[in-house]
C-alpha positions in Angstrom: -26.9 -6.0 -11.4 -30.5 -5.2 -12.2 -33.2 -4.8 -9.6 -34.5 -8.4 -9.9 -31.0 -9.8 -9.5 -30.4 -7.6 -6.5 -33.6 -8.8 -4.8 -32.8 -12.5 -5.6 -29.4 -12.1 -4.0 -30.8 -10.4 -0.9 -33.4 -13.3 -0.6 -30.8 -16.0 -1.0 -27.6 -14.7 0.6 -28.4 -11.9 3.1 -29.1 -13.2 6.6 -32.5 -12.4 8.0 -31.0 -10.5 10.9 -29.3 -7.9 8.7 -30.7 -4.4 9.3 -33.0 -2.8 6.7 -30.4 0.1 6.6 -27.7 -2.3 5.6 -30.0 -3.9 3.0 -30.8 -0.5 1.5 -27.1 0.4 1.4 -26.4 -2.9 -0.5 -29.2 -2.1 -2.9 -27.8 1.3 -3.6 -24.2 0.1 -4.0 -25.3 -2.7 -6.4 -27.4 -0.3 -8.4 -24.6 2.2 -8.7 -21.4 0.4 -7.8 -18.2 2.2 -6.9 -15.2 2.0 -9.3 -13.6 -1.4 -9.5 -10.3 -2.1 -7.8 -7.7 -4.7 -8.1 -8.5 -7.5 -5.7 -4.9 -8.5 -5.4 -4.0 -5.0 -4.2 -7.1 -4.2 -2.1 -7.4 -5.0 1.6 -10.4 -5.1 4.0 -8.8 -2.0 5.6 -8.8 -0.2 2.3 -12.6 -0.8 2.0 -13.3 0.5 5.5 -15.2 -2.7 6.5 -15.7 -3.0 10.2 -16.1 -6.3 12.0 -19.6 -7.7 11.3 -19.7 -5.6 8.2 -20.3 -7.3 4.8 -19.1 -7.0 1.3 -20.2 -8.3 -2.1 -17.4 -9.6 -4.4 -17.9 -10.8 -7.9 -15.0 -12.8 -9.4 -14.4 -13.1 -13.1 -17.0 -10.8 -14.5 -19.2 -12.6 -17.1 -19.1 -16.0 -15.2 -20.9 -14.4 -12.3 -19.1 -16.1 -9.4 -20.7 -14.0 -6.6 -19.5 -14.0 -3.0 -21.1 -12.4 0.0 -18.4 -11.9 2.6 -19.0 -11.2 6.3 -16.0 -9.7 8.1 -15.8 -11.4 11.6 -12.7 -9.7 12.8 -9.6 -7.8 11.6 -6.1 -8.0 12.9 -3.0 -6.0 12.2 -0.6 -7.8 9.9 -3.3 -10.1 8.6 -1.6 -10.0 5.1 1.2 -12.0 6.5 -0.9 -15.2 6.3 -3.7 -16.6 4.2 -7.3 -15.6 4.8 -9.4 -17.9 7.0 -12.6 -19.2 5.6 -15.2 -19.8 8.3 -18.2 -20.9 6.2 -18.9 -22.0 2.6 -21.9 -22.8 0.5 -21.8 -25.1 -2.5 -18.9 -26.4 -4.5 -16.3 -24.1 -5.8 -16.2 -24.0 -9.6 -12.8 -24.8 -11.2 -10.8 -21.7 -12.0 -10.3 -21.2 -15.7 -11.5 -24.7 -16.8 -10.3 -24.2 -20.4 -6.7 -24.0 -19.1 -6.6 -27.3 -17.2 
C-alpha cells in the first residue's frame, strides 16, 4: 500500500476518535507489513489484538477487498461458533464470480 492509499484509507475508514499513536502504528504497519499468515489458521488471540483494538485485513490480493476490523470483545472458545458481525458498510462482492 503506497502512502496515498494509506492516507485515503485513514480518511475513509478510521474513526475520528482513534488516537494519533494508533494511526501512526497503522501507517507503519501498512508501509512495512508483517509476514502474511493463513487467515483460516489465524485467530485474534494469535494477533495479540486487545478489545477495542483494530486490524486491517485484505482478502484476495489483487481484487483489493479491504476490511477494517474493530475487536469489541474476545471470549474463550470463540472458535466454537461463527464470528459475530456488528456493523457493515456497502454490499459484499460475490466471492469468485467466475466460478458461479
